[in-house]
PyMOL Python script that loads the backbone (N, CA, C, O; Angstrom):
from pymol import cmd

cmd.read_pdbstr("""\
ATOM      1  N   MET A   1     116.357  76.551 169.703  1.00  0.00           N
ATOM      2  CA  MET A   1     116.142  77.523 169.048  1.00  0.00           C
ATOM      3  C   MET A   1     114.902  77.408 168.536  1.00  0.00           C
ATOM      4  O   MET A   1     114.709  76.294 168.051  1.00  0.00           O
ATOM      5  N   ASN A   2     113.951  78.182 168.461  1.00  0.00           N
ATOM      6  CA  ASN A   2     112.728  77.858 167.849  1.00  0.00           C
ATOM      7  C   ASN A   2     112.684  78.630 166.135  1.00  0.00           C
ATOM      8  O   ASN A   2     113.546  79.423 165.755  1.00  0.00           O
ATOM      9  N   ALA A   3     111.640  78.234 165.388  1.00  0.00           N
ATOM     10  CA  ALA A   3     111.713  78.672 164.181  1.00  0.00           C
ATOM     11  C   ALA A   3     111.675  80.039 163.770  1.00  0.00           C
ATOM     12  O   ALA A   3     112.181  80.598 162.797  1.00  0.00           O
ATOM     13  N   GLN A   4     110.923  80.492 164.776  1.00  0.00           N
ATOM     14  CA  GLN A   4     110.764  82.386 164.379  1.00  0.00           C
ATOM     15  C   GLN A   4     112.149  82.943 164.968  1.00  0.00           C
ATOM     16  O   GLN A   4     112.594  83.960 164.436  1.00  0.00           O
ATOM     17  N   MET A   5     112.846  82.378 165.992  1.00  0.00           N
ATOM     18  CA  MET A   5     114.247  83.005 166.305  1.00  0.00           C
ATOM     19  C   MET A   5     115.270  82.523 165.188  1.00  0.00           C
ATOM     20  O   MET A   5     116.280  83.211 165.035  1.00  0.00           O
ATOM     21  N   ILE A   6     115.124  81.603 164.541  1.00  0.00           N
ATOM     22  CA  ILE A   6     116.220  81.597 163.179  1.00  0.00           C
ATOM     23  C   ILE A   6     115.754  82.090 162.201  1.00  0.00           C
ATOM     24  O   ILE A   6     116.611  82.201 161.324  1.00  0.00           O
ATOM     25  N   ALA A   7     114.531  82.547 161.837  1.00  0.00           N
ATOM     26  CA  ALA A   7     114.307  83.496 160.732  1.00  0.00           C
ATOM     27  C   ALA A   7     114.485  84.686 160.790  1.00  0.00           C
ATOM     28  O   ALA A   7     114.645  85.436 159.827  1.00  0.00           O
ATOM     29  N   ALA A   8     114.470  85.083 162.368  1.00  0.00           N
ATOM     30  CA  ALA A   8     114.806  86.519 163.003  1.00  0.00           C
ATOM     31  C   ALA A   8     116.249  86.967 162.705  1.00  0.00           C
ATOM     32  O   ALA A   8     116.692  88.036 162.285  1.00  0.00           O
ATOM     33  N   VAL A   9     116.894  85.703 163.086  1.00  0.00           N
ATOM     34  CA  VAL A   9     118.521  85.763 162.863  1.00  0.00           C
ATOM     35  C   VAL A   9     118.870  85.850 161.208  1.00  0.00           C
ATOM     36  O   VAL A   9     119.679  86.658 160.752  1.00  0.00           O
ATOM     37  N   ILE A  10     118.346  85.172 160.642  1.00  0.00           N
ATOM     38  CA  ILE A  10     118.909  85.262 159.421  1.00  0.00           C
ATOM     39  C   ILE A  10     118.229  86.480 158.654  1.00  0.00           C
ATOM     40  O   ILE A  10     118.928  87.005 157.788  1.00  0.00           O
ATOM     41  N   LEU A  11     117.164  86.910 158.828  1.00  0.00           N
ATOM     42  CA  LEU A  11     116.575  88.135 158.095  1.00  0.00           C
ATOM     43  C   LEU A  11     116.953  89.501 158.244  1.00  0.00           C
ATOM     44  O   LEU A  11     116.722  90.417 157.455  1.00  0.00           O
ATOM     45  N   LEU A  12     117.724  89.562 159.632  1.00  0.00           N
ATOM     46  CA  LEU A  12     117.811  90.908 160.350  1.00  0.00           C
ATOM     47  C   LEU A  12     119.033  91.892 159.846  1.00  0.00           C
ATOM     48  O   LEU A  12     118.964  93.117 159.758  1.00  0.00           O
ATOM     49  N   PRO A  13     120.217  91.027 159.522  1.00  0.00           N
ATOM     50  CA  PRO A  13     121.020  91.716 158.798  1.00  0.00           C
ATOM     51  C   PRO A  13     120.437  92.217 157.554  1.00  0.00           C
ATOM     52  O   PRO A  13     120.489  93.437 157.397  1.00  0.00           O
ATOM     53  N   PHE A  14     119.876  91.487 156.610  1.00  0.00           N
ATOM     54  CA  PHE A  14     119.098  92.276 155.446  1.00  0.00           C
ATOM     55  C   PHE A  14     118.348  93.204 155.871  1.00  0.00           C
ATOM     56  O   PHE A  14     118.549  94.254 155.262  1.00  0.00           O
ATOM     57  N   LEU A  15     117.461  93.277 156.766  1.00  0.00           N
ATOM     58  CA  LEU A  15     116.535  94.177 157.164  1.00  0.00           C
ATOM     59  C   LEU A  15     117.286  95.680 157.274  1.00  0.00           C
ATOM     60  O   LEU A  15     116.936  96.695 156.671  1.00  0.00           O
ATOM     61  N   PHE A  16     118.548  95.528 158.321  1.00  0.00           N
ATOM     62  CA  PHE A  16     119.547  96.662 158.702  1.00  0.00           C
ATOM     63  C   PHE A  16     120.127  97.192 157.475  1.00  0.00           C
ATOM     64  O   PHE A  16     120.100  98.399 157.233  1.00  0.00           O
ATOM     65  N   VAL A  17     120.792  96.103 156.479  1.00  0.00           N
ATOM     66  CA  VAL A  17     121.441  96.864 155.285  1.00  0.00           C
ATOM     67  C   VAL A  17     120.418  97.867 154.508  1.00  0.00           C
ATOM     68  O   VAL A  17     120.647  99.026 154.160  1.00  0.00           O
ATOM     69  N   PHE A  18     118.995  96.957 154.295  1.00  0.00           N
ATOM     70  CA  PHE A  18     117.994  97.763 153.484  1.00  0.00           C
ATOM     71  C   PHE A  18     117.701  98.971 154.107  1.00  0.00           C
ATOM     72  O   PHE A  18     117.850  99.961 153.391  1.00  0.00           O
ATOM     73  N   ILE A  19     117.296  99.172 155.331  1.00  0.00           N
ATOM     74  CA  ILE A  19     116.949 100.558 156.173  1.00  0.00           C
ATOM     75  C   ILE A  19     118.396 101.404 155.932  1.00  0.00           C
ATOM     76  O   ILE A  19     118.313 102.624 155.792  1.00  0.00           O
ATOM     77  N   TYR A  20     119.638 100.792 155.887  1.00  0.00           N
ATOM     78  CA  TYR A  20     120.844 101.636 155.695  1.00  0.00           C
ATOM     79  C   TYR A  20     120.732 102.210 154.240  1.00  0.00           C
ATOM     80  O   TYR A  20     120.794 103.401 153.933  1.00  0.00           O
ATOM     81  N   ALA A  21     120.592 101.371 153.582  1.00  0.00           N
ATOM     82  CA  ALA A  21     120.514 101.913 152.076  1.00  0.00           C
ATOM     83  C   ALA A  21     119.291 102.856 151.853  1.00  0.00           C
ATOM     84  O   ALA A  21     119.355 103.774 151.035  1.00  0.00           O
ATOM     85  N   GLY A  22     118.313 102.640 152.507  1.00  0.00           N
ATOM     86  CA  GLY A  22     117.173 103.681 152.316  1.00  0.00           C
ATOM     87  C   GLY A  22     117.706 105.193 152.886  1.00  0.00           C
ATOM     88  O   GLY A  22     117.599 106.136 152.102  1.00  0.00           O
ATOM     89  N   ILE A  23     118.060 105.347 153.722  1.00  0.00           N
ATOM     90  CA  ILE A  23     118.513 106.366 154.842  1.00  0.00           C
ATOM     91  C   ILE A  23     119.846 107.377 154.064  1.00  0.00           C
ATOM     92  O   ILE A  23     119.979 108.600 154.008  1.00  0.00           O
ATOM     93  N   HIS A  24     120.760 106.172 153.494  1.00  0.00           N
ATOM     94  CA  HIS A  24     121.997 106.888 152.557  1.00  0.00           C
ATOM     95  C   HIS A  24     121.250 107.568 151.333  1.00  0.00           C
ATOM     96  O   HIS A  24     121.523 108.718 150.987  1.00  0.00           O
ATOM     97  N   GLU A  25     120.271 106.779 150.686  1.00  0.00           N
ATOM     98  CA  GLU A  25     119.541 107.390 149.522  1.00  0.00           C
ATOM     99  C   GLU A  25     118.975 108.658 149.771  1.00  0.00           C
ATOM    100  O   GLU A  25     119.360 109.689 149.220  1.00  0.00           O
ATOM    101  N   TYR A  26     117.865 108.572 150.779  1.00  0.00           N
ATOM    102  CA  TYR A  26     117.264 109.762 151.105  1.00  0.00           C
ATOM    103  C   TYR A  26     118.054 110.745 151.404  1.00  0.00           C
ATOM    104  O   TYR A  26     117.750 111.841 150.931  1.00  0.00           O
ATOM    105  N   LEU A  27     119.319 110.643 152.289  1.00  0.00           N
ATOM    106  CA  LEU A  27     120.142 111.819 152.427  1.00  0.00           C
ATOM    107  C   LEU A  27     120.793 112.449 151.312  1.00  0.00           C
ATOM    108  O   LEU A  27     121.172 113.619 151.369  1.00  0.00           O
ATOM    109  N   ARG A  28     120.953 111.644 150.195  1.00  0.00           N
ATOM    110  CA  ARG A  28     121.329 111.865 149.097  1.00  0.00           C
ATOM    111  C   ARG A  28     120.621 112.766 148.042  1.00  0.00           C
ATOM    112  O   ARG A  28     121.038 113.699 147.357  1.00  0.00           O
ATOM    113  N   TYR A  29     119.353 112.137 148.153  1.00  0.00           N
ATOM    114  CA  TYR A  29     118.453 112.889 147.321  1.00  0.00           C
ATOM    115  C   TYR A  29     118.114 114.427 148.112  1.00  0.00           C
ATOM    116  O   TYR A  29     117.914 115.512 147.564  1.00  0.00           O
ATOM    117  N   LYS A  30     118.124 114.186 149.201  1.00  0.00           N
ATOM    118  CA  LYS A  30     117.791 115.864 150.052  1.00  0.00           C
ATOM    119  C   LYS A  30     118.841 116.807 149.659  1.00  0.00           C
ATOM    120  O   LYS A  30     118.623 117.966 149.305  1.00  0.00           O
ATOM    121  N   SER A  31     120.094 116.202 149.745  1.00  0.00           N
ATOM    122  CA  SER A  31     121.471 117.272 149.166  1.00  0.00           C
ATOM    123  C   SER A  31     121.618 117.546 147.667  1.00  0.00           C
ATOM    124  O   SER A  31     121.954 118.640 147.213  1.00  0.00           O
ATOM    125  N   GLU A  32     121.323 116.401 146.898  1.00  0.00           N
ATOM    126  CA  GLU A  32     121.823 116.418 145.468  1.00  0.00           C
ATOM    127  C   GLU A  32     120.672 116.635 144.494  1.00  0.00           C
ATOM    128  O   GLU A  32     120.865 117.274 143.459  1.00  0.00           O
ATOM    129  N   GLY A  33     119.060 115.940 144.900  1.00  0.00           N
ATOM    130  CA  GLY A  33     118.045 116.295 144.226  1.00  0.00           C
ATOM    131  C   GLY A  33     117.935 114.808 143.328  1.00  0.00           C
ATOM    132  O   GLY A  33     118.776 113.909 143.318  1.00  0.00           O
ATOM    133  N   SER A  34     116.732 114.852 142.646  1.00  0.00           N
ATOM    134  CA  SER A  34     116.813 113.560 142.045  1.00  0.00           C
ATOM    135  C   SER A  34     117.967 113.238 141.076  1.00  0.00           C
ATOM    136  O   SER A  34     118.680 114.063 140.506  1.00  0.00           O
ATOM    137  N   ALA A  35     118.039 111.591 140.970  1.00  0.00           N
ATOM    138  CA  ALA A  35     119.142 110.990 139.983  1.00  0.00           C
ATOM    139  C   ALA A  35     118.690 109.981 139.399  1.00  0.00           C
ATOM    140  O   ALA A  35     117.763 109.266 139.778  1.00  0.00           O
ATOM    141  N   SER A  36     119.486 109.858 138.215  1.00  0.00           N
ATOM    142  CA  SER A  36     119.063 109.097 137.033  1.00  0.00           C
ATOM    143  C   SER A  36     120.218 107.854 137.280  1.00  0.00           C
ATOM    144  O   SER A  36     121.373 108.279 137.294  1.00  0.00           O
ATOM    145  N   TYR A  37     120.078 106.500 137.459  1.00  0.00           N
ATOM    146  CA  TYR A  37     120.593 105.580 137.382  1.00  0.00           C
ATOM    147  C   TYR A  37     120.683 104.934 136.080  1.00  0.00           C
ATOM    148  O   TYR A  37     119.879 105.322 135.232  1.00  0.00           O
ATOM    149  N   GLY A  38     121.534 103.997 135.755  1.00  0.00           N
ATOM    150  CA  GLY A  38     121.709 103.376 134.512  1.00  0.00           C
ATOM    151  C   GLY A  38     123.036 102.631 134.180  1.00  0.00           C
ATOM    152  O   GLY A  38     124.061 102.797 134.841  1.00  0.00           O
ATOM    153  N   LEU A  39     122.951 101.871 133.204  1.00  0.00           N
ATOM    154  CA  LEU A  39     124.166 101.026 132.811  1.00  0.00           C
ATOM    155  C   LEU A  39     125.023 101.597 132.397  1.00  0.00           C
ATOM    156  O   LEU A  39     124.745 102.425 131.529  1.00  0.00           O
ATOM    157  N   VAL A  40     126.403 101.447 132.790  1.00  0.00           N
ATOM    158  CA  VAL A  40     127.557 102.251 132.290  1.00  0.00           C
ATOM    159  C   VAL A  40     128.674 101.252 132.196  1.00  0.00           C
ATOM    160  O   VAL A  40     129.117 100.484 133.051  1.00  0.00           O
ATOM    161  N   TYR A  41     129.146 101.525 130.481  1.00  0.00           N
ATOM    162  CA  TYR A  41     130.259 100.394 130.265  1.00  0.00           C
ATOM    163  C   TYR A  41     131.558 100.983 130.348  1.00  0.00           C
ATOM    164  O   TYR A  41     131.852 102.132 130.020  1.00  0.00           O
ATOM    165  N   ASP A  42     132.355 100.050 130.840  1.00  0.00           N
ATOM    166  CA  ASP A  42     134.058 100.268 131.056  1.00  0.00           C
ATOM    167  C   ASP A  42     134.856  99.905 129.905  1.00  0.00           C
ATOM    168  O   ASP A  42     134.977  98.702 129.675  1.00  0.00           O
ATOM    169  N   GLU A  43     135.398 100.709 129.174  1.00  0.00           N
ATOM    170  CA  GLU A  43     135.924  99.970 127.902  1.00  0.00           C
ATOM    171  C   GLU A  43     137.345  99.289 128.318  1.00  0.00           C
ATOM    172  O   GLU A  43     137.844  98.288 127.804  1.00  0.00           O
ATOM    173  N   GLU A  44     137.821 100.004 129.274  1.00  0.00           N
ATOM    174  CA  GLU A  44     139.088  99.146 129.963  1.00  0.00           C
ATOM    175  C   GLU A  44     139.033  97.854 130.078  1.00  0.00           C
ATOM    176  O   GLU A  44     139.851  97.124 129.518  1.00  0.00           O
ATOM    177  N   THR A  45     137.954  97.365 130.898  1.00  0.00           N
ATOM    178  CA  THR A  45     137.707  95.893 131.367  1.00  0.00           C
ATOM    179  C   THR A  45     136.575  95.331 130.663  1.00  0.00           C
ATOM    180  O   THR A  45     136.211  94.179 130.899  1.00  0.00           O
ATOM    181  N   GLY A  46     135.993  96.066 129.816  1.00  0.00           N
ATOM    182  CA  GLY A  46     134.720  95.272 129.116  1.00  0.00           C
ATOM    183  C   GLY A  46     133.634  94.909 129.987  1.00  0.00           C
ATOM    184  O   GLY A  46     132.890  93.970 129.703  1.00  0.00           O
ATOM    185  N   THR A  47     133.502  95.573 130.993  1.00  0.00           N
ATOM    186  CA  THR A  47     132.328  95.051 131.880  1.00  0.00           C
ATOM    187  C   THR A  47     131.573  96.547 131.945  1.00  0.00           C
ATOM    188  O   THR A  47     132.002  97.636 131.565  1.00  0.00           O
ATOM    189  N   THR A  48     130.239  96.186 132.590  1.00  0.00           N
ATOM    190  CA  THR A  48     129.160  96.975 132.863  1.00  0.00           C
ATOM    191  C   THR A  48     128.953  97.145 134.283  1.00  0.00           C
ATOM    192  O   THR A  48     129.358  96.318 135.099  1.00  0.00           O
ATOM    193  N   HIS A  49     128.431  98.027 134.545  1.00  0.00           N
ATOM    194  CA  HIS A  49     127.757  97.928 136.240  1.00  0.00           C
ATOM    195  C   HIS A  49     126.653  99.292 136.131  1.00  0.00           C
ATOM    196  O   HIS A  49     126.703 100.140 135.240  1.00  0.00           O
ATOM    197  N   VAL A  50     125.863  99.271 137.032  1.00  0.00           N
ATOM    198  CA  VAL A  50     125.048 100.316 137.281  1.00  0.00           C
ATOM    199  C   VAL A  50     125.540 101.355 138.314  1.00  0.00           C
ATOM    200  O   VAL A  50     125.904 101.045 139.449  1.00  0.00           O
ATOM    201  N   THR A  51     125.523 102.535 137.859  1.00  0.00           N
ATOM    202  CA  THR A  51     125.908 103.911 138.801  1.00  0.00           C
ATOM    203  C   THR A  51     124.975 104.927 138.511  1.00  0.00           C
ATOM    204  O   THR A  51     124.026 104.686 137.766  1.00  0.00           O
ATOM    205  N   GLY A  52     125.167 106.211 139.098  1.00  0.00           N
ATOM    206  CA  GLY A  52     124.250 107.197 138.849  1.00  0.00           C
ATOM    207  C   GLY A  52     125.097 107.598 137.414  1.00  0.00           C
ATOM    208  O   GLY A  52     126.228 107.222 137.106  1.00  0.00           O
ATOM    209  N   ILE A  53     123.994 108.661 136.487  1.00  0.00           N
ATOM    210  CA  ILE A  53     124.424 108.912 135.457  1.00  0.00           C
ATOM    211  C   ILE A  53     124.116 110.535 135.426  1.00  0.00           C
ATOM    212  O   ILE A  53     123.052 110.971 135.865  1.00  0.00           O
ATOM    213  N   ALA A  54     125.090 111.351 134.897  1.00  0.00           N
ATOM    214  CA  ALA A  54     125.213 112.727 135.031  1.00  0.00           C
ATOM    215  C   ALA A  54     123.982 113.115 133.806  1.00  0.00           C
ATOM    216  O   ALA A  54     123.631 112.360 132.898  1.00  0.00           O
ATOM    217  N   GLU A  55     123.540 114.296 134.038  1.00  0.00           N
ATOM    218  CA  GLU A  55     122.619 114.960 133.169  1.00  0.00           C
ATOM    219  C   GLU A  55     122.871 114.905 131.654  1.00  0.00           C
ATOM    220  O   GLU A  55     122.018 114.566 130.834  1.00  0.00           O
ATOM    221  N   GLY A  56     124.370 115.344 131.314  1.00  0.00           N
ATOM    222  CA  GLY A  56     124.544 115.171 129.861  1.00  0.00           C
ATOM    223  C   GLY A  56     124.986 113.926 129.047  1.00  0.00           C
ATOM    224  O   GLY A  56     125.243 113.884 127.844  1.00  0.00           O
ATOM    225  N   GLU A  57     125.020 112.890 129.987  1.00  0.00           N
ATOM    226  CA  GLU A  57     125.362 111.463 129.726  1.00  0.00           C
ATOM    227  C   GLU A  57     124.309 110.618 129.408  1.00  0.00           C
ATOM    228  O   GLU A  57     123.180 110.773 129.873  1.00  0.00           O
ATOM    229  N   GLU A  58     124.607 109.764 128.669  1.00  0.00           N
ATOM    230  CA  GLU A  58     123.612 108.714 127.924  1.00  0.00           C
ATOM    231  C   GLU A  58     124.055 107.394 128.549  1.00  0.00           C
ATOM    232  O   GLU A  58     125.231 107.036 128.615  1.00  0.00           O
ATOM    233  N   ALA A  59     122.918 106.643 129.042  1.00  0.00           N
ATOM    234  CA  ALA A  59     123.062 105.262 129.660  1.00  0.00           C
ATOM    235  C   ALA A  59     123.561 104.613 128.398  1.00  0.00           C
ATOM    236  O   ALA A  59     123.317 104.977 127.247  1.00  0.00           O
ATOM    237  N   TYR A  60     124.487 103.331 128.889  1.00  0.00           N
ATOM    238  CA  TYR A  60     124.856 102.128 128.083  1.00  0.00           C
ATOM    239  C   TYR A  60     123.577 101.551 127.361  1.00  0.00           C
ATOM    240  O   TYR A  60     122.545 101.405 128.016  1.00  0.00           O
ATOM    241  N   ASP A  61     123.618 101.271 126.226  1.00  0.00           N
ATOM    242  CA  ASP A  61     122.578 100.724 125.475  1.00  0.00           C
ATOM    243  C   ASP A  61     123.354  99.184 124.992  1.00  0.00           C
ATOM    244  O   ASP A  61     124.305  99.256 124.215  1.00  0.00           O
ATOM    245  N   PRO A  62     122.926  97.924 125.457  1.00  0.00           N
ATOM    246  CA  PRO A  62     123.402  96.758 124.974  1.00  0.00           C
ATOM    247  C   PRO A  62     123.398  96.540 123.606  1.00  0.00           C
ATOM    248  O   PRO A  62     124.308  95.931 123.044  1.00  0.00           O
ATOM    249  N   ASP A  63     122.200  97.109 122.893  1.00  0.00           N
ATOM    250  CA  ASP A  63     121.907  96.828 121.650  1.00  0.00           C
ATOM    251  C   ASP A  63     123.181  97.496 120.462  1.00  0.00           C
ATOM    252  O   ASP A  63     123.569  96.988 119.410  1.00  0.00           O
ATOM    253  N   GLU A  64     123.550  98.644 121.042  1.00  0.00           N
ATOM    254  CA  GLU A  64     124.300  99.274 120.371  1.00  0.00           C
ATOM    255  C   GLU A  64     125.896  98.879 120.501  1.00  0.00           C
ATOM    256  O   GLU A  64     126.802  99.487 119.931  1.00  0.00           O
ATOM    257  N   PHE A  65     126.031  97.914 121.232  1.00  0.00           N
ATOM    258  CA  PHE A  65     127.618  97.427 121.540  1.00  0.00           C
ATOM    259  C   PHE A  65     128.205  96.521 120.514  1.00  0.00           C
ATOM    260  O   PHE A  65     127.777  95.432 120.131  1.00  0.00           O
ATOM    261  N   ASP A  66     129.532  97.341 120.050  1.00  0.00           N
ATOM    262  CA  ASP A  66     130.297  96.847 118.987  1.00  0.00           C
ATOM    263  C   ASP A  66     131.366  95.895 119.576  1.00  0.00           C
ATOM    264  O   ASP A  66     132.245  96.518 120.172  1.00  0.00           O
ATOM    265  N   PRO A  67     131.532  94.500 119.570  1.00  0.00           N
ATOM    266  CA  PRO A  67     132.317  93.957 119.912  1.00  0.00           C
ATOM    267  C   PRO A  67     133.753  94.059 119.637  1.00  0.00           C
ATOM    268  O   PRO A  67     134.712  93.715 120.328  1.00  0.00           O
ATOM    269  N   GLY A  68     133.679  94.780 118.105  1.00  0.00           N
ATOM    270  CA  GLY A  68     135.371  94.929 117.412  1.00  0.00           C
ATOM    271  C   GLY A  68     135.763  96.036 118.188  1.00  0.00           C
ATOM    272  O   GLY A  68     136.976  96.248 118.197  1.00  0.00           O
ATOM    273  N   LYS A  69     135.085  96.758 118.809  1.00  0.00           N
ATOM    274  CA  LYS A  69     135.490  97.981 119.398  1.00  0.00           C
ATOM    275  C   LYS A  69     136.184  97.601 120.908  1.00  0.00           C
ATOM    276  O   LYS A  69     136.755  98.451 121.591  1.00  0.00           O
ATOM    277  N   PHE A  70     136.068  96.509 121.215  1.00  0.00           N
ATOM    278  CA  PHE A  70     136.194  95.848 122.854  1.00  0.00           C
ATOM    279  C   PHE A  70     137.775  96.427 122.693  1.00  0.00           C
ATOM    280  O   PHE A  70     138.383  96.302 121.629  1.00  0.00           O
ATOM    281  N   ASN A  71     138.468  97.190 124.090  1.00  0.00           N
ATOM    282  CA  ASN A  71     139.566  97.295 124.011  1.00  0.00           C
ATOM    283  C   ASN A  71     140.326  95.928 125.282  1.00  0.00           C
ATOM    284  O   ASN A  71     140.198  95.896 126.506  1.00  0.00           O
ATOM    285  N   ASP A  72     141.119  94.921 124.323  1.00  0.00           N
ATOM    286  CA  ASP A  72     141.262  93.962 125.461  1.00  0.00           C
ATOM    287  C   ASP A  72     142.737  94.455 125.820  1.00  0.00           C
ATOM    288  O   ASP A  72     143.620  94.716 125.003  1.00  0.00           O
ATOM    289  N   PRO A  73     142.824  94.530 127.242  1.00  0.00           N
ATOM    290  CA  PRO A  73     144.126  94.606 127.947  1.00  0.00           C
ATOM    291  C   PRO A  73     145.326  93.779 127.333  1.00  0.00           C
ATOM    292  O   PRO A  73     146.400  94.304 127.041  1.00  0.00           O
ATOM    293  N   GLU A  74     145.038  92.407 127.162  1.00  0.00           N
ATOM    294  CA  GLU A  74     146.037  91.487 126.880  1.00  0.00           C
ATOM    295  C   GLU A  74     146.404  91.759 125.702  1.00  0.00           C
ATOM    296  O   GLU A  74     147.614  91.776 125.479  1.00  0.00           O
ATOM    297  N   ASN A  75     145.544  92.021 124.722  1.00  0.00           N
ATOM    298  CA  ASN A  75     145.991  92.166 123.231  1.00  0.00           C
ATOM    299  C   ASN A  75     145.848  93.480 122.625  1.00  0.00           C
ATOM    300  O   ASN A  75     144.756  93.957 122.315  1.00  0.00           O
ATOM    301  N   PRO A  76     147.377  94.265 122.403  1.00  0.00           N
ATOM    302  CA  PRO A  76     146.679  95.687 122.019  1.00  0.00           C
ATOM    303  C   PRO A  76     146.409  95.641 120.810  1.00  0.00           C
ATOM    304  O   PRO A  76     146.608  94.716 120.023  1.00  0.00           O
ATOM    305  N   THR A  77     145.870  96.813 120.604  1.00  0.00           N
ATOM    306  CA  THR A  77     145.623  97.321 118.949  1.00  0.00           C
ATOM    307  C   THR A  77     146.920  97.772 118.461  1.00  0.00           C
ATOM    308  O   THR A  77     147.926  97.928 119.153  1.00  0.00           O
ATOM    309  N   GLU A  78     146.776  98.021 116.851  1.00  0.00           N
ATOM    310  CA  GLU A  78     147.952  98.501 116.121  1.00  0.00           C
ATOM    311  C   GLU A  78     148.080  99.670 116.561  1.00  0.00           C
ATOM    312  O   GLU A  78     149.247 100.017 116.742  1.00  0.00           O
ATOM    313  N   ASP A  79     147.182 100.505 116.831  1.00  0.00           N
ATOM    314  CA  ASP A  79     147.357 101.864 117.371  1.00  0.00           C
ATOM    315  C   ASP A  79     148.282 102.221 118.505  1.00  0.00           C
ATOM    316  O   ASP A  79     149.082 103.148 118.622  1.00  0.00           O
ATOM    317  N   GLU A  80     147.853 100.930 119.549  1.00  0.00           N
ATOM    318  CA  GLU A  80     148.639 101.029 120.897  1.00  0.00           C
ATOM    319  C   GLU A  80     150.068 100.775 120.541  1.00  0.00           C
ATOM    320  O   GLU A  80     150.999 101.545 120.776  1.00  0.00           O
ATOM    321  N   THR A  81     150.150  99.501 119.891  1.00  0.00           N
ATOM    322  CA  THR A  81     151.877  99.020 119.565  1.00  0.00           C
ATOM    323  C   THR A  81     152.618 100.360 119.157  1.00  0.00           C
ATOM    324  O   THR A  81     153.656 100.759 119.685  1.00  0.00           O
ATOM    325  N   ASP A  82     151.961 100.962 118.187  1.00  0.00           N
ATOM    326  CA  ASP A  82     152.690 102.093 117.419  1.00  0.00           C
ATOM    327  C   ASP A  82     153.110 103.098 118.275  1.00  0.00           C
ATOM    328  O   ASP A  82     154.141 103.707 117.989  1.00  0.00           O
ATOM    329  N   LYS A  83     152.228 103.492 119.694  1.00  0.00           N
ATOM    330  CA  LYS A  83     152.407 104.548 120.562  1.00  0.00           C
ATOM    331  C   LYS A  83     153.895 103.925 121.166  1.00  0.00           C
ATOM    332  O   LYS A  83     154.784 104.775 121.220  1.00  0.00           O
ATOM    333  N   THR A  84     154.188 102.848 121.525  1.00  0.00           N
ATOM    334  CA  THR A  84     155.159 102.357 122.220  1.00  0.00           C
ATOM    335  C   THR A  84     156.455 102.184 121.517  1.00  0.00           C
ATOM    336  O   THR A  84     157.425 101.721 122.116  1.00  0.00           O
TER     337      THR A  84
END
""", "prot")
cmd.dss("prot")
cmd.show_as("cartoon", "prot")
cmd.util.cbc("prot")
cmd.orient("prot")
């Protein structure tokens, strides 16, 4: 196998995924219009991920994060222990 064939075999799957994502996003844009993407914080798991953000919502700002308000599922807070 020559070097060009090996490079093509390695790069083609990435090219197909990129084209598929582009087509998918174009079809979403045609049906729903422009979208804004941003970082969203999940309080249950304490993680963030990038997703579409609705018009009325704000994106997660890491500078405003307060670790004291983190909801740790392994250590329930006093409010949660009173509920059970």
